[in-house]
N, C-alpha and C positions, 0 to 999 in steps of 0.2 A: 433936911440932907440935900436931897435933889439941888436948891438955891449952891451952895456949898461946892457940890461938884459940877453945876455950870461954873461956877468963877475960877474952879482949880483947872479947870479942863477946857476952857473955852478956846486959849491961845493956843493949846496943843492941836485941837480941831481948826484951826483958822491958819494954821503955819506959823504962827508968831511965836510961838516956844522956839525957844532953841535946843537944839540936838546936838552941839556941838558936844566933840569928843573931850575927856578931861583933861584940862589945861594944868602945864605944868605950876608949882605955885613960883609968884615972882623971884623969891630967893633964890630957887633952881632953875633959873632960864643959863641958855648959852651963854658962854663969856663972849667978851668983845674979841679975843682971839681964835673964835670960831666964824666970825660974822663974814670974812672972806669967803669961808667955804661955801659956807651957808648962801650967798649969793651965788657963787657959780652953778653950786647944784641947784638953786632957784632958776638961773638960766637954761640950766638943761633941762629942768623938768618942763618948763615954759615951751620950749622948743618942742619937746616931745608929743606936747596936748596939742602943740597948734599942725604938726603934720598927724597924727593922729586924728584929728576933728577934721581934716580936711581929707584924709582918707574917708575916711567914715562919710563925708556926704559925697564922696564921687561913690564908693563902692559901695553904702548899703541899698542902694536900689530900693527902696521901703521897707526892707528886711531890717527888726526892730536888734540892737548893739547888747550882745551878752558879752557881760567882763567877768573871768572868771577869777578869783583870789585864790590866793596859796592853800593848800589845805594846815590843818594845824593839826598838831598830837604826834608827827613823825617825824621831826628835824627840816632843818627849815630847806635845806637842799632836794629832799626829797617831797616836800611840801610843796616846792616850786615846779618839781618836774612833774607830779602828779597834774595840776595843773597846764602845763606845758602840752604831756602828751593828751586830755583832753580836748585842747583846742585846735585839734587837727578831728579828731571824729568828724567822720562825714555824717551823722545825723546832726552834728549840731549847726556843722556850716550848712548844710540844707535850707536851717531856717533862718539862722542868726548871723550878725556879723561878728564875730567873736575877737575877745581881745583879752588874752591872757598876763596876768599880771605876777611882778614878782616881789618878795617882800624889799627888795631894795628898791622898788619904781613904789612903791608904798612909802617909805619913808622919804622919800624927795617929796613925795605927796604931803604927806606932813608937815614938811618942811616947810612948803610952799603955804600951806593954809596957817601955819602956825599953831601945829597942835601936837600931841605927843603920843604917838601911834603903837601901843605895844599888843601884841598878837593876839593875848589871850581876850583884847575888846573884841575881837573877830565874832566870839561866840555871841555876842549882843547884834540880832538883827536890825535896828536902829544902827548901829556902827557900819555893818556891812551894805546898805542900803544908803546911807550918805556917801560911801568910797564910792559905791556904781555912779551916785548920780555926779560926784566929782569924777571920775573915769568919762564922763557924757554917755554909760550906758541905761540903756532901759530896762535891763536885768541883768541880775546880779549872780552868778553861780558861785557857791563855798561849800565846803565839806570841812568835816574834823572825824578823827579817828581816837577812837574811845574805848571804855573799858566799861560792860556791864557783868558785875561779879567775876567769873572766870573769862567771860564772853569777850572775845574782840570785836568790833563793829567800824563798819566805816560811814561814813554816816553825810548825803550831801544832798543840798537844797537850793530851789532855784526861787529868787524874790525879786518881785516888780519893787524896782526903784522909786519909781513916783509914790504906789499907794499900798505897799510894805505887804501885799498879797504873797503867801508861797503859794508858787503856782506849781511845782513837780517837787519830788521829794523821793529817796534811794536812800537804799540801806543794806546794808550784808554781811556777815560774818564771817570771816577769815581766820587762816591760822596764822600765818607768818606774812609778814608786810609783803614780800615780795609777790604775793598771790594780787594783791589790789592793782598792778598792770593790766592781769588777765581778764579783771573784769568792766575795765573801763569803759569797753566797746559797747556793751551791754546797759552800764551807766546811762551814756551819753543817749543811745536806743530809746529807752523805757523813759529817764525826764522829758524828751522832746518827744514823744508822744503822748506823755501827760500832759505838755503845757499846749500843744495843738487841740488838746480836749476840752480844755479849760473856758475858751470862748463861748462856745456851741450854750449855752444856754446862763440867764441870769441865776444866779444862786444868791442866798442867805449869810450874808459875814458872819463869820464866829472869831471871837477872839480867844486865842488860844493861851493860858499862863503856865509855865512850870507844875508841876505834882507841889502839891501843897504838902510839907514832908514833917514826922514827928520825930522824937527821939526814938534811936535806932537805924534809921535809915539815911542812907548814904547819900548827899544833895548832889552827887555827881551822877547816881545812880538813877535819881528821880528827873534829874533836867535829861537825862537821855532818856529815858521812857517819854518823857513829856515830848520828844524829839520823832521820837515812832511815831507815838500818836496820833502827833499834827501829820506825816507822810499817810499815815493810813485811813486819815479824812480826809486827806486830798485824797486819794485812790479812787476812796469812794463816790466822789465825787458832788457829793451834797450840801457844803458849805463852800466858802472863799474865804479862807483861812488866812486871819491877819496876827499878825505879832508884832508889837512894836514895844522893846523888854526894856529900854532906858528910857522910852519916854514914861510907861507904868511904874518906871520903880523912882520915877521924877515926881511923878504925880502923887504916889504912895508917900513918899518922903514930906513933901508938901501936907499930904493930910493928915500923916501921923503928926508932923509940927503942929498942925492946928485942932486938932482933936484927939491928940495925945493918942497914944497904944492901944490903952485898953478899951477905949473908944470904938474898936473898928473891927468887925467881927469877919470869917472867912468869906461870906454871903457878899458882905457889903464890899471887900474889898476885890469879889468878883466882875462885878455890878460895874463898881468903878473902873475897872480894867475894861470891861466892852463897852463903856462909855467913853474912855478915855481913844482906843481902837479906833471909835469912830463903829463897832458891829453892833448885829442888831441881836446879838447871841453870845452870851460867854460860856465859856469852858470851866466848869470847876472839875478839878481831879483831886484824888488825895488819896496817900502812901502812907496805914498805919501797921504795926505789929505787935501784935497780938499774942502770947502764949507759942512763942518761936515761928510764926503764920504771919503771912504776908498777907494782908487784905488792900482789896485795892476798888475806887468807886469814882465814877463819874458822873456827870450830867451837864445838860443844857439849861440856860436859866437865861430867861427872855429879858433882855437888859430892861426894856421901857416897863414891864409887869414885875420883874421879880420872881416870876412863878416859873418852876424846874418843869421844863415841857419831855425830857427826855433821861433817862439815867440807867444806870448797869451797874451791878457788886462783884465782883469775883475775889476768889483767892487762891492761893499757891504757897509752897514748899517755900521759899524762897523768893527775893526780888529779881534775881536776872530770869526766875521762871516768868517773869510777867513780860517779858518780852513778845511772847507767843500769845499773849491775850489782849494786844493791842488794837490787833484786826479785829477781833469779835467786839471789842468795844465799840471801835469803827462803824461793825456793820451795826449792832444795837442803837446807836446813835443818829447816825442814818438808814433803815434799813433797803429804804432804794438804790442807794447806793451798794450797800452790801449786797444785795441781790447783784445786780450792775457786776460792782467787781467779783461775786461769785460766776457766774456769767463767762466774766471775763478769764477765770482765772482754768475756767472746764475748758474755755475754746483754746487757751493755748496748749491745754493737756488731751487735746484732742476728742473730751465727753462732749459731744455735742447735745446727747439727750437731756444730758443732765445742766447745761446751760439755757437751752430752750425752757428748762422748767426756772432756773435762777429767771432768767427775765420776764416770763410772765409773771412771777409772782411779783417783781418790781412792778410790769403796768401794771398789778391788780391791786396795787398802791396809788400807783399814779399813773394814771392809763396814758397821759400826753408825754411822758418820760422821753425826749427823743433818742437819749442815750441809748436806755433800754428797748427803746423800736430797731433802733440801729441794729444792736447787739442780736436781738432774736431776729432779725433779719436773716444777719450774717450766718447766725447760729444754723436757723433753719436751712440755711444754701448749704453752707456744710455739713447740714446733717443727709439733705439730699446726695449731698458728694460724694460723704463718706459711705452711705449705704447703695449708692451706683456702684464706690470703687470696691464695697464689701462683697457687693453681687459680681462684679467684674473679676475681685480676687479669687471668690467662691468657683466663676467657671474655669479663671486661671488654673486652680486647685485640684478644682477634677479633673480638667483637662490633664494636667500633668499628672496626677493620678492614673488617669485612666494611660499615659503614657509610661508611666514606672512603673502599673501592672503588664501592659503589652510588655513595655522591654524585659520585664519579671518572665513575662510567660515568655520570650523569646528566649532570654538566658537559658531559661528551663527546658525549652523545646530544643537547645543547641545543647543543652548538656544531655538531656535525653536520648539526641541523636547519635554524641559521642560516645553514650554509655551505649547504647545500642550496635553502634558498630564494632566497639569493644567486645560488646559478648557475641557479636559475629565472629569476628576474630580470633578470637578464646574458642568457640567451638568449632572454625576452622582448623586451629591449631591440633587441637582435640579429635578432629577425624568426624563433628558432628556436623556432618556440613546443612543437615536437613533445617537441625536450631538455627544453626548461622544463616541458612536462606530468612527464615522467620524473622531474624534480629534485623536482618538488612532489609528485608521488608518492612519491617516496624520503623524503622531510619526514613523510608521513602518515605510511610504515610505522613511523616510531621515534614519533612520536608525533601517534597519530591525530585527537586530537581539538583540532589546533594552529590557529586559526583563520584565522592571516595565509595558511595555505598552502593553509587549505581554499578561501579565496576567491580565491585567487589561482591556482589551480587550475581553479577555476571560472571564470575570466576567461578563463585561458588556453586551456580545451577550447572557449567560444564564439568565440573570435576565430582559432583554428584550424579551427574547423568553418567560419565564414565566410569565412575564406581559401582553405580548401582548395574551400569552393561559388562563390565566385569563378574560383579558377583552374582549375575544370570547365566552368563557362561562359564563360571565358576562352576556352578550347582549343576549343570548340564554336562560337568565333565569337559570342556573346551577351551582345555585349558591354553592351548594357545591364545585363542580369541581374549579368553580373558586379561594373559599376560599383556595383549597389547592393547586392551582398555584399562590398564594399568600405568602403564609406560605414558600414555596419551597423558592421564591424569597428571601423571608426574612432570610431564613438560610444560602444564601449566606452573603445576606447585614443585619445583623440584626438591628433592631429600624432604619430601614433606614425609613427618611420621608413621603415619597413618596408614598411607599410601602405600608408601615403602613398605609397611608391614603386609599391606594386602596379599600386593608383590610376591613377598616371599610367603603366604602364604598359599597363595596360587600353584609357585614354584612347591610347595611341601606336597600341596595336595598332587600335584602331576606326579613328582618321583614314588610317593607313598598308594599312586593309583595302579591299578592293572596296565597302564598306558605303554610303561619300559618294559616290560614283559610278551612277548610276541608267540603265542601259541599259534600254532596254521597249519594248513594242509593245502597242497597245489599242486598244479598242471603246468607245465611250460613246455615249449618248444624253442627250438634255436639251431646253431649252426654253428659250425668251428671255422668257419672258412678255408676247409678242406676235408679231405675224408675225415669223420664221415660230415660230410655236407648238413644232413639233417638231424637231428639230436631232440630226441622227448624224454622229460623228464619228471620223475614222481619225485616228491618227497614233501617232509611232516616237520615243522621246529618245534623244539621243545625249551622250554624256558623256566628255569624252575630256580633261575636269579634275575634280578632285575639288570637292564640294558647287555643280555646277551642273552643270546638264547642256542644250542644245540641241531642242527641240521640234519637230517638222516633220510638220504635219497639213492636212487638209482637213474641212470642216464642210458636209454638205448639210441645209439647213432646205427647212419646204412647211410649208404649213398658214397659210391667211394669217389666219384667224379673219374674213372680212368676208362675206357671201354672195353669191355670185354673184362671185367673185373668187378667183383661182387664185395662188398664191404659189411661187415655188421660189429657191431660190439656192447656190450654188456656192463656199465660199471656199476657197481655199489658203491657209494662214498659215505663217507659223517667229517664235518666243516663244524667248529667252533666259532663263533661269529659276536663280535659286538655291537649291541644294538643305540640307536640314536634314535629315539622317536621325532616326532614333529606334531605334537601340539594335537595328538590324539588323531590324524588322518593319516599317517603312515611313518615311515623312519628310513633311515641310511643306515646299512650295516657293512661290516667287514669284519673275513675272519679267514681261518687258513685250514686244514685238516686235508682229509686223503684217503686213499680207496685204492679197489683190486679193478683190474680190466680183464677181461675175456672177452678176446676179438677172433674174425673168424672172415679168410680170405680166399674167395673163391673164381678161380680162372676158367672163364667156360671153354675156351678152347682147347685147351690142354685136358680137362674135368678134372683141374686139381686144386685143392682143399687145402689151404695153409691155415691153423688155428696155434691160437697162445694161450692160455690163461694165468690166472693171476700174477698180471704185470700189474705193481704195486707201480701208484702214483702220487702225485702230491699235488694237492689241488692250495690256490690261491682268490679269494672269493669275496668278491663285493656287489651291491645293489644294492635298489630302491622299492621300498615300498610305500604307493600311492593309493592312496582312501582305503587303505587293509585291503584293500582287492587285486592290484595290479601290483606283479613281480615283474622287473628288470633286473637284470642279473649279469654279470661278470665272471666266469672264471679261467684262472690259465692253470694251465695241469700242466705237469712235468713229467717226461718219461723218456726211454731210449729205446726205439725199434732199430736201431742204424746195425748191432752185432748180428742179430738174426737175418735183417734184409736190405743187405747193402745197397743190393740191384735196384732197389721201390724208392728208395731215397725218402722215407716218411722223417719227418722232423720230430725232434722230442719233445716240443711243447706246441699243447694244444689249447685255441685259445675259442671259448664259449660264449658267446653272447647268448640270453634266449628271454622271453618274454611270457610270460605265463599268468593264469588267475591263480590267487590265493586265497584264503577262507580263515579268518583268522575267530580264534577260541578265546572264550576267557574275556572278551574286555567288554570295560563298563558299561551299564545301560545306560542309554541316551532319552529321556524327557524330552516329550514335544515342547513348542512354545506353547 
């Protein structure tokens, strides 16, 4: 078997085997009428290639050239647009000299090199690599839009045009075609990063062929899964993935021709594919459907010895579910890369502790794996940073919580201050000034500088002081001072119902007390400013009613003021007066009354005595009681003496002004302070 493989595959490995794309048959070549158009298009294509080549020589500056081919499976215009959009993504421009190709350019290329180009041939990696070589590109980026069961997928790959190695891959699920433009930046970033990491270490080569499928399996689904598996293996970094579809198919056709179909087993086909691709290992993969379930199996076979190095098998309900298993297959086929890939994913998710564990697991298998060592260093650094950030975040959170607690306490204190002030205001309104003072003091204990609480506390204290003073005077029946104290309180809190009530209560107590009733006995002296020049009065007051009294007394007058004439009179009288008390210390009165006069004139020179008895008189009287001890009064008394003594010239009006002592009876008891 080995000599036969060498015989068939040697031309391929030495580069002499023709891998040209399928030609048109002679009978189907272009007719002569199209030769002129062909020549014109050929000239345009040559000019484009020359300009592109010159531009490449000047501008690449050592950067590899990346040719981006149109995506297929989405229509000609949209496929060209995707290639055009990718060509301006910054991650690709930073490492490649990018050239985007359209389907028209590829058709011109096919005319130049005299081959029939159909877009379905772009599925073949050999065809893509050859197109990249014709475009003078080092790498080729191509993609396609496919379906796996009911799932829509976009798949992209970068292939080395010289070695046929798949150096980067990307796939993603989408719902509508319009979503593809949205993740082109992430596609460019991810594939650029993969390309950068491919050159870090030497890797064993692995030839990958599409999944071997049996009856009941859709070939397109099998091919799609093989593309996804190849991308996942690339991501592990364990193998240099080679795939030369047309070359392998050509060798297979030659093998079938020489040996016959029945003599070739699957294992032999896999070994042949690996040998043709120049790979050290070949990947065997298959899909079978048994009892309605899909069974997947993969294995890595050593090309020289034919032994199975690694393998794994899984099953799913349907083929579409197998997409999620490709990453797990890649992990089992290359555990080191799988652990590294896991570490990278943990790093992307910020799960640094798990990333450290994954990289350590990789290094446990291969202690000197550079990518795992770099990942472990990065994970540890990020873990340390995350721990520090977490500590800082916790400190910030603690500080924020402390600030929030302080703010909550401040708000609670402010609310308590407001509540205490409101309670104080309510107590003030209700006349409970002691409770108001307590409430305002409680507010000031929380907020000592609170202006409103300070002002109202001062008011409450002043008002309470006046009210306490008024109440004290009221208890001692000093109604005037009580009245004054309550009025002082009302000056601070005008119209306050409680203070107004206290004032009214004082007035009521005053009116209901003994002070408006003036019971007394007194003795006074006075003058009429004429005869009689001296008058003594003895009197008593009776007060059966408030604010009035009856005064009964008598006057004795003497001294005529005329030489040799003696004068005297006795005049009992009775007055009724209205009394206005002055807060318990006296009062003012005014009244009217009358009396009878008995008078006597004695002329010493002629030894003559003239007497007049029972002369009626009418009195108008007023006066002040001071301290309930001093009585100052004025009385206007009217009578007529002219009819009897025309020669004497007596006036019919007598003015009496007197001052004397009075003793008040039945006054309220005064308690001492």
